[in-house]
PyMOL Python script that loads the backbone (N, CA, C, O; Angstrom):
from pymol import cmd

cmd.read_pdbstr("""\
ATOM      1  N   MET A   1      62.771 116.758  97.364  1.00  0.00           N
ATOM      2  CA  MET A   1      63.343 115.873  98.354  1.00  0.00           C
ATOM      3  C   MET A   1      64.371 114.930  97.736  1.00  0.00           C
ATOM      4  O   MET A   1      65.354 114.567  98.383  1.00  0.00           O
ATOM      5  N   ILE A   2      64.146 114.536  96.489  1.00  0.00           N
ATOM      6  CA  ILE A   2      65.087 113.610  95.851  1.00  0.00           C
ATOM      7  C   ILE A   2      66.437 114.273  95.600  1.00  0.00           C
ATOM      8  O   ILE A   2      67.456 113.586  95.516  1.00  0.00           O
ATOM      9  N   TRP A   3      66.457 115.615  95.478  1.00  0.00           N
ATOM     10  CA  TRP A   3      67.717 116.310  95.255  1.00  0.00           C
ATOM     11  C   TRP A   3      68.646 116.145  96.439  1.00  0.00           C
ATOM     12  O   TRP A   3      69.862 116.233  96.269  1.00  0.00           O
ATOM     13  N   LEU A   4      68.121 115.908  97.635  1.00  0.00           N
ATOM     14  CA  LEU A   4      68.978 115.665  98.802  1.00  0.00           C
ATOM     15  C   LEU A   4      69.795 114.386  98.636  1.00  0.00           C
ATOM     16  O   LEU A   4      70.956 114.326  99.042  1.00  0.00           O
ATOM     17  N   TYR A   5      69.184 113.369  98.039  1.00  0.00           N
ATOM     18  CA  TYR A   5      69.897 112.112  97.825  1.00  0.00           C
ATOM     19  C   TYR A   5      71.045 112.275  96.827  1.00  0.00           C
ATOM     20  O   TYR A   5      72.021 111.527  96.877  1.00  0.00           O
ATOM     21  N   MET A   6      70.932 113.236  95.935  1.00  0.00           N
ATOM     22  CA  MET A   6      72.010 113.496  94.977  1.00  0.00           C
ATOM     23  C   MET A   6      73.034 114.475  95.532  1.00  0.00           C
ATOM     24  O   MET A   6      74.221 114.372  95.222  1.00  0.00           O
ATOM     25  N   LEU A   7      72.594 115.406  96.337  1.00  0.00           N
ATOM     26  CA  LEU A   7      73.473 116.461  96.827  1.00  0.00           C
ATOM     27  C   LEU A   7      74.340 116.004  98.003  1.00  0.00           C
ATOM     28  O   LEU A   7      75.502 116.403  98.091  1.00  0.00           O
ATOM     29  N   ILE A   8      73.817 115.197  98.886  1.00  0.00           N
ATOM     30  CA  ILE A   8      74.563 114.790 100.084  1.00  0.00           C
ATOM     31  C   ILE A   8      75.838 114.020  99.729  1.00  0.00           C
ATOM     32  O   ILE A   8      76.879 114.335 100.305  1.00  0.00           O
ATOM     33  N   PRO A   9      75.836 113.032  98.821  1.00  0.00           N
ATOM     34  CA  PRO A   9      77.098 112.363  98.475  1.00  0.00           C
ATOM     35  C   PRO A   9      78.128 113.302  97.856  1.00  0.00           C
ATOM     36  O   PRO A   9      79.326 113.158  98.099  1.00  0.00           O
ATOM     37  N   VAL A  10      77.666 114.262  97.057  1.00  0.00           N
ATOM     38  CA  VAL A  10      78.589 115.228  96.454  1.00  0.00           C
ATOM     39  C   VAL A  10      79.249 116.072  97.536  1.00  0.00           C
ATOM     40  O   VAL A  10      80.454 116.317  97.478  1.00  0.00           O
ATOM     41  N   VAL A  11      78.486 116.514  98.509  1.00  0.00           N
ATOM     42  CA  VAL A  11      79.022 117.325  99.599  1.00  0.00           C
ATOM     43  C   VAL A  11      79.999 116.504 100.436  1.00  0.00           C
ATOM     44  O   VAL A  11      81.052 117.007 100.828  1.00  0.00           O
ATOM     45  N   ILE A  12      79.666 115.264 100.708  1.00  0.00           N
ATOM     46  CA  ILE A  12      80.550 114.416 101.521  1.00  0.00           C
ATOM     47  C   ILE A  12      81.876 114.163 100.790  1.00  0.00           C
ATOM     48  O   ILE A  12      82.945 114.295 101.387  1.00  0.00           O
ATOM     49  N   ILE A  13      81.812 113.805  99.512  1.00  0.00           N
ATOM     50  CA  ILE A  13      83.035 113.547  98.748  1.00  0.00           C
ATOM     51  C   ILE A  13      83.849 114.833  98.586  1.00  0.00           C
ATOM     52  O   ILE A  13      85.077 114.804  98.657  1.00  0.00           O
ATOM     53  N   GLY A  14      83.173 115.948  98.371  1.00  0.00           N
ATOM     54  CA  GLY A  14      83.879 117.230  98.279  1.00  0.00           C
ATOM     55  C   GLY A  14      84.575 117.584  99.581  1.00  0.00           C
ATOM     56  O   GLY A  14      85.701 118.082  99.566  1.00  0.00           O
ATOM     57  N   GLY A  15      83.923 117.334 100.704  1.00  0.00           N
ATOM     58  CA  GLY A  15      84.539 117.598 102.005  1.00  0.00           C
ATOM     59  C   GLY A  15      85.757 116.723 102.243  1.00  0.00           C
ATOM     60  O   GLY A  15      86.768 117.194 102.763  1.00  0.00           O
ATOM     61  N   ILE A  16      85.669 115.462 101.868  1.00  0.00           N
ATOM     62  CA  ILE A  16      86.823 114.561 102.015  1.00  0.00           C
ATOM     63  C   ILE A  16      87.976 115.028 101.133  1.00  0.00           C
ATOM     64  O   ILE A  16      89.130 115.007 101.561  1.00  0.00           O
ATOM     65  N   ALA A  17      87.676 115.447  99.908  1.00  0.00           N
ATOM     66  CA  ALA A  17      88.728 115.925  98.999  1.00  0.00           C
ATOM     67  C   ALA A  17      89.416 117.166  99.550  1.00  0.00           C
ATOM     68  O   ALA A  17      90.642 117.264  99.501  1.00  0.00           O
ATOM     69  N   VAL A  18      88.653 118.103 100.069  1.00  0.00           N
ATOM     70  CA  VAL A  18      89.239 119.320 100.645  1.00  0.00           C
ATOM     71  C   VAL A  18      90.072 118.981 101.867  1.00  0.00           C
ATOM     72  O   VAL A  18      91.146 119.552 102.058  1.00  0.00           O
ATOM     73  N   TYR A  19      89.600 118.068 102.694  1.00  0.00           N
ATOM     74  CA  TYR A  19      90.343 117.658 103.887  1.00  0.00           C
ATOM     75  C   TYR A  19      91.702 117.080 103.517  1.00  0.00           C
ATOM     76  O   TYR A  19      92.720 117.475 104.086  1.00  0.00           O
ATOM     77  N   PHE A  20      91.725 116.153 102.574  1.00  0.00           N
ATOM     78  CA  PHE A  20      93.003 115.531 102.215  1.00  0.00           C
ATOM     79  C   PHE A  20      93.916 116.490 101.464  1.00  0.00           C
ATOM     80  O   PHE A  20      95.138 116.375 101.560  1.00  0.00           O
ATOM     81  N   GLU A  21      93.349 117.432 100.719  1.00  0.00           N
ATOM     82  CA  GLU A  21      94.178 118.418 100.040  1.00  0.00           C
ATOM     83  C   GLU A  21      94.903 119.297 101.051  1.00  0.00           C
ATOM     84  O   GLU A  21      96.093 119.573 100.895  1.00  0.00           O
ATOM     85  N   ARG A  22      94.207 119.729 102.065  1.00  0.00           N
ATOM     86  CA  ARG A  22      94.834 120.569 103.087  1.00  0.00           C
ATOM     87  C   ARG A  22      95.787 119.768 103.957  1.00  0.00           C
ATOM     88  O   ARG A  22      96.817 120.285 104.389  1.00  0.00           O
ATOM     89  N   LYS A  23      95.454 118.517 104.216  1.00  0.00           N
ATOM     90  CA  LYS A  23      96.311 117.672 105.046  1.00  0.00           C
ATOM     91  C   LYS A  23      97.629 117.361 104.347  1.00  0.00           C
ATOM     92  O   LYS A  23      98.675 117.315 104.994  1.00  0.00           O
ATOM     93  N   SER A  24      97.591 117.147 103.037  1.00  0.00           N
ATOM     94  CA  SER A  24      98.811 116.778 102.317  1.00  0.00           C
ATOM     95  C   SER A  24      99.699 117.990 102.061  1.00  0.00           C
ATOM     96  O   SER A  24     100.886 117.825 101.778  1.00  0.00           O
ATOM     97  N   GLY A  25      99.167 119.181 102.152  1.00  0.00           N
ATOM     98  CA  GLY A  25      99.965 120.391 101.945  1.00  0.00           C
ATOM     99  C   GLY A  25     100.360 120.600 100.502  1.00  0.00           C
ATOM    100  O   GLY A  25     101.442 121.119 100.226  1.00  0.00           O
ATOM    101  N   MET A  26      99.512 120.208  99.582  1.00  0.00           N
ATOM    102  CA  MET A  26      99.823 120.375  98.168  1.00  0.00           C
ATOM    103  C   MET A  26      99.919 121.860  97.838  1.00  0.00           C
ATOM    104  O   MET A  26      99.141 122.667  98.345  1.00  0.00           O
ATOM    105  N   THR A  27     100.874 122.213  96.989  1.00  0.00           N
ATOM    106  CA  THR A  27     101.035 123.588  96.542  1.00  0.00           C
ATOM    107  C   THR A  27     101.030 123.602  95.017  1.00  0.00           C
ATOM    108  O   THR A  27     101.333 122.588  94.388  1.00  0.00           O
ATOM    109  N   PRO A  28     100.693 124.733  94.423  1.00  0.00           N
ATOM    110  CA  PRO A  28     100.741 124.810  92.967  1.00  0.00           C
ATOM    111  C   PRO A  28     102.182 124.671  92.472  1.00  0.00           C
ATOM    112  O   PRO A  28     103.111 125.057  93.183  1.00  0.00           O
ATOM    113  N   PRO A  29     102.385 124.133  91.278  1.00  0.00           N
ATOM    114  CA  PRO A  29     103.741 123.949  90.764  1.00  0.00           C
ATOM    115  C   PRO A  29     104.431 125.280  90.507  1.00  0.00           C
ATOM    116  O   PRO A  29     103.781 126.281  90.202  1.00  0.00           O
ATOM    117  N   ASP A  30     105.767 125.282  90.634  1.00  0.00           N
ATOM    118  CA  ASP A  30     106.570 126.467  90.374  1.00  0.00           C
ATOM    119  C   ASP A  30     106.739 126.607  88.865  1.00  0.00           C
ATOM    120  O   ASP A  30     107.365 125.758  88.230  1.00  0.00           O
ATOM    121  N   GLU A  31     106.190 127.667  88.291  1.00  0.00           N
ATOM    122  CA  GLU A  31     106.185 127.817  86.841  1.00  0.00           C
ATOM    123  C   GLU A  31     107.562 128.122  86.281  1.00  0.00           C
ATOM    124  O   GLU A  31     107.816 127.822  85.115  1.00  0.00           O
ATOM    125  N   THR A  32     108.468 128.710  87.067  1.00  0.00           N
ATOM    126  CA  THR A  32     109.802 129.011  86.543  1.00  0.00           C
ATOM    127  C   THR A  32     110.563 127.724  86.267  1.00  0.00           C
ATOM    128  O   THR A  32     111.289 127.637  85.276  1.00  0.00           O
ATOM    129  N   ILE A  33     110.409 126.730  87.124  1.00  0.00           N
ATOM    130  CA  ILE A  33     111.082 125.450  86.908  1.00  0.00           C
ATOM    131  C   ILE A  33     110.498 124.772  85.676  1.00  0.00           C
ATOM    132  O   ILE A  33     111.232 124.178  84.886  1.00  0.00           O
ATOM    133  N   GLN A  34     109.180 124.857  85.509  1.00  0.00           N
ATOM    134  CA  GLN A  34     108.549 124.261  84.334  1.00  0.00           C
ATOM    135  C   GLN A  34     109.030 124.939  83.053  1.00  0.00           C
ATOM    136  O   GLN A  34     109.242 124.263  82.046  1.00  0.00           O
ATOM    137  N   ASP A  35     109.206 126.260  83.072  1.00  0.00           N
ATOM    138  CA  ASP A  35     109.687 126.969  81.886  1.00  0.00           C
ATOM    139  C   ASP A  35     111.105 126.546  81.529  1.00  0.00           C
ATOM    140  O   ASP A  35     111.424 126.389  80.351  1.00  0.00           O
ATOM    141  N   GLU A  36     111.969 126.358  82.540  1.00  0.00           N
ATOM    142  CA  GLU A  36     113.341 125.925  82.285  1.00  0.00           C
ATOM    143  C   GLU A  36     113.357 124.532  81.669  1.00  0.00           C
ATOM    144  O   GLU A  36     114.084 124.280  80.708  1.00  0.00           O
ATOM    145  N   LYS A  37     112.567 123.642  82.216  1.00  0.00           N
ATOM    146  CA  LYS A  37     112.511 122.274  81.692  1.00  0.00           C
ATOM    147  C   LYS A  37     111.966 122.259  80.266  1.00  0.00           C
ATOM    148  O   LYS A  37     112.446 121.495  79.428  1.00  0.00           O
ATOM    149  N   LEU A  38     110.961 123.103  79.980  1.00  0.00           N
ATOM    150  CA  LEU A  38     110.402 123.162  78.644  1.00  0.00           C
ATOM    151  C   LEU A  38     111.463 123.628  77.650  1.00  0.00           C
ATOM    152  O   LEU A  38     111.553 123.097  76.544  1.00  0.00           O
ATOM    153  N   GLY A  39     112.271 124.626  78.041  1.00  0.00           N
ATOM    154  CA  GLY A  39     113.343 125.085  77.167  1.00  0.00           C
ATOM    155  C   GLY A  39     114.349 123.995  76.876  1.00  0.00           C
ATOM    156  O   GLY A  39     114.813 123.869  75.743  1.00  0.00           O
ATOM    157  N   GLU A  40     114.697 123.197  77.885  1.00  0.00           N
ATOM    158  CA  GLU A  40     115.627 122.095  77.680  1.00  0.00           C
ATOM    159  C   GLU A  40     115.040 121.055  76.733  1.00  0.00           C
ATOM    160  O   GLU A  40     115.734 120.530  75.863  1.00  0.00           O
ATOM    161  N   ILE A  41     113.760 120.767  76.912  1.00  0.00           N
ATOM    162  CA  ILE A  41     113.109 119.757  76.062  1.00  0.00           C
ATOM    163  C   ILE A  41     113.058 120.243  74.619  1.00  0.00           C
ATOM    164  O   ILE A  41     113.348 119.479  73.698  1.00  0.00           O
ATOM    165  N   LEU A  42     112.692 121.503  74.414  1.00  0.00           N
ATOM    166  CA  LEU A  42     112.616 122.021  73.054  1.00  0.00           C
ATOM    167  C   LEU A  42     113.994 122.033  72.403  1.00  0.00           C
ATOM    168  O   LEU A  42     114.117 121.755  71.210  1.00  0.00           O
ATOM    169  N   ASN A  43     115.029 122.350  73.176  1.00  0.00           N
ATOM    170  CA  ASN A  43     116.387 122.352  72.647  1.00  0.00           C
ATOM    171  C   ASN A  43     116.791 120.938  72.239  1.00  0.00           C
ATOM    172  O   ASN A  43     117.319 120.737  71.145  1.00  0.00           O
ATOM    173  N   GLN A  44     116.551 119.974  73.095  1.00  0.00           N
ATOM    174  CA  GLN A  44     116.903 118.594  72.785  1.00  0.00           C
ATOM    175  C   GLN A  44     116.075 118.065  71.618  1.00  0.00           C
ATOM    176  O   GLN A  44     116.582 117.303  70.796  1.00  0.00           O
ATOM    177  N   ASN A  45     114.823 118.456  71.540  1.00  0.00           N
ATOM    178  CA  ASN A  45     113.971 118.014  70.454  1.00  0.00           C
ATOM    179  C   ASN A  45     114.493 118.551  69.122  1.00  0.00           C
ATOM    180  O   ASN A  45     114.488 117.833  68.122  1.00  0.00           O
ATOM    181  N   GLY A  46     114.939 119.793  69.100  1.00  0.00           N
ATOM    182  CA  GLY A  46     115.505 120.364  67.881  1.00  0.00           C
ATOM    183  C   GLY A  46     116.769 119.664  67.463  1.00  0.00           C
ATOM    184  O   GLY A  46     116.993 119.437  66.274  1.00  0.00           O
ATOM    185  N   ILE A  47     117.601 119.318  68.425  1.00  0.00           N
ATOM    186  CA  ILE A  47     118.840 118.604  68.123  1.00  0.00           C
ATOM    187  C   ILE A  47     118.520 117.229  67.554  1.00  0.00           C
ATOM    188  O   ILE A  47     119.129 116.805  66.572  1.00  0.00           O
ATOM    189  N   ASN A  48     117.572 116.535  68.162  1.00  0.00           N
ATOM    190  CA  ASN A  48     117.242 115.194  67.710  1.00  0.00           C
ATOM    191  C   ASN A  48     116.577 115.202  66.333  1.00  0.00           C
ATOM    192  O   ASN A  48     116.813 114.297  65.533  1.00  0.00           O
ATOM    193  N   SER A  49     115.752 116.207  66.045  1.00  0.00           N
ATOM    194  CA  SER A  49     115.078 116.228  64.753  1.00  0.00           C
ATOM    195  C   SER A  49     116.039 116.587  63.629  1.00  0.00           C
ATOM    196  O   SER A  49     115.795 116.229  62.477  1.00  0.00           O
ATOM    197  N   ASN A  50     117.143 117.300  63.945  1.00  0.00           N
ATOM    198  CA  ASN A  50     118.130 117.637  62.924  1.00  0.00           C
ATOM    199  C   ASN A  50     119.154 116.529  62.733  1.00  0.00           C
ATOM    200  O   ASN A  50     119.921 116.555  61.771  1.00  0.00           O
ATOM    201  N   GLY A  51     119.177 115.569  63.626  1.00  0.00           N
ATOM    202  CA  GLY A  51     120.118 114.469  63.508  1.00  0.00           C
ATOM    203  C   GLY A  51     121.520 114.833  63.949  1.00  0.00           C
ATOM    204  O   GLY A  51     122.468 114.110  63.646  1.00  0.00           O
ATOM    205  N   ILE A  52     121.668 115.928  64.651  1.00  0.00           N
ATOM    206  CA  ILE A  52     122.990 116.373  65.097  1.00  0.00           C
ATOM    207  C   ILE A  52     123.104 116.083  66.583  1.00  0.00           C
ATOM    208  O   ILE A  52     122.302 116.569  67.380  1.00  0.00           O
ATOM    209  N   HIS A  53     124.093 115.297  66.954  1.00  0.00           N
ATOM    210  CA  HIS A  53     124.207 114.891  68.347  1.00  0.00           C
ATOM    211  C   HIS A  53     125.536 115.308  68.983  1.00  0.00           C
ATOM    212  O   HIS A  53     125.715 115.118  70.186  1.00  0.00           O
ATOM    213  N   ASP A  54     126.470 115.871  68.211  1.00  0.00           N
ATOM    214  CA  ASP A  54     127.773 116.200  68.784  1.00  0.00           C
ATOM    215  C   ASP A  54     127.883 117.641  69.247  1.00  0.00           C
ATOM    216  O   ASP A  54     128.918 118.025  69.793  1.00  0.00           O
ATOM    217  N   GLY A  55     126.854 118.452  69.050  1.00  0.00           N
ATOM    218  CA  GLY A  55     126.852 119.820  69.545  1.00  0.00           C
ATOM    219  C   GLY A  55     127.631 120.794  68.676  1.00  0.00           C
ATOM    220  O   GLY A  55     127.844 121.931  69.098  1.00  0.00           O
ATOM    221  N   THR A  56     128.063 120.405  67.489  1.00  0.00           N
ATOM    222  CA  THR A  56     128.873 121.295  66.638  1.00  0.00           C
ATOM    223  C   THR A  56     128.129 121.712  65.383  1.00  0.00           C
ATOM    224  O   THR A  56     128.753 122.203  64.442  1.00  0.00           O
ATOM    225  N   ASN A  57     126.828 121.535  65.336  1.00  0.00           N
ATOM    226  CA  ASN A  57     126.008 121.898  64.175  1.00  0.00           C
ATOM    227  C   ASN A  57     126.444 121.175  62.912  1.00  0.00           C
ATOM    228  O   ASN A  57     126.270 121.699  61.812  1.00  0.00           O
ATOM    229  N   GLY A  58     127.001 119.996  63.047  1.00  0.00           N
ATOM    230  CA  GLY A  58     127.333 119.187  61.899  1.00  0.00           C
ATOM    231  C   GLY A  58     128.682 119.506  61.272  1.00  0.00           C
ATOM    232  O   GLY A  58     129.033 118.902  60.259  1.00  0.00           O
ATOM    233  N   THR A  59     129.456 120.440  61.840  1.00  0.00           N
ATOM    234  CA  THR A  59     130.730 120.816  61.244  1.00  0.00           C
ATOM    235  C   THR A  59     131.922 120.211  61.963  1.00  0.00           C
ATOM    236  O   THR A  59     133.048 120.302  61.474  1.00  0.00           O
ATOM    237  N   GLY A  60     131.697 119.601  63.106  1.00  0.00           N
ATOM    238  CA  GLY A  60     132.801 119.057  63.892  1.00  0.00           C
ATOM    239  C   GLY A  60     133.213 117.672  63.446  1.00  0.00           C
ATOM    240  O   GLY A  60     132.487 116.982  62.731  1.00  0.00           O
ATOM    241  N   THR A  61     134.404 117.281  63.890  1.00  0.00           N
ATOM    242  CA  THR A  61     134.887 115.916  63.613  1.00  0.00           C
ATOM    243  C   THR A  61     134.784 115.114  64.885  1.00  0.00           C
ATOM    244  O   THR A  61     134.706 115.664  65.983  1.00  0.00           O
ATOM    245  N   TYR A  62     134.786 113.820  64.724  1.00  0.00           N
ATOM    246  CA  TYR A  62     134.645 112.953  65.892  1.00  0.00           C
ATOM    247  C   TYR A  62     135.955 112.735  66.514  1.00  0.00           C
ATOM    248  O   TYR A  62     136.052 112.029  67.517  1.00  0.00           O
TER     249      TYR A  62
END
""", "prot")
cmd.dss("prot")
cmd.show_as("cartoon", "prot")
cmd.util.cbc("prot")
cmd.orient("prot")
């Protein structure tokens, strides 16, 4: 009988969570956009770690 006191709040909170999830229309993230952003971040991170900021691999003049 005591398990009912533990189970009922879990069911109620779970029901509220499912209700608001469906109401808000949340969708899973688009992985292609995430992959593009990750590539940009890795590219910028490589540039910053090499200390090259002019895009000429260190051979250009200002």
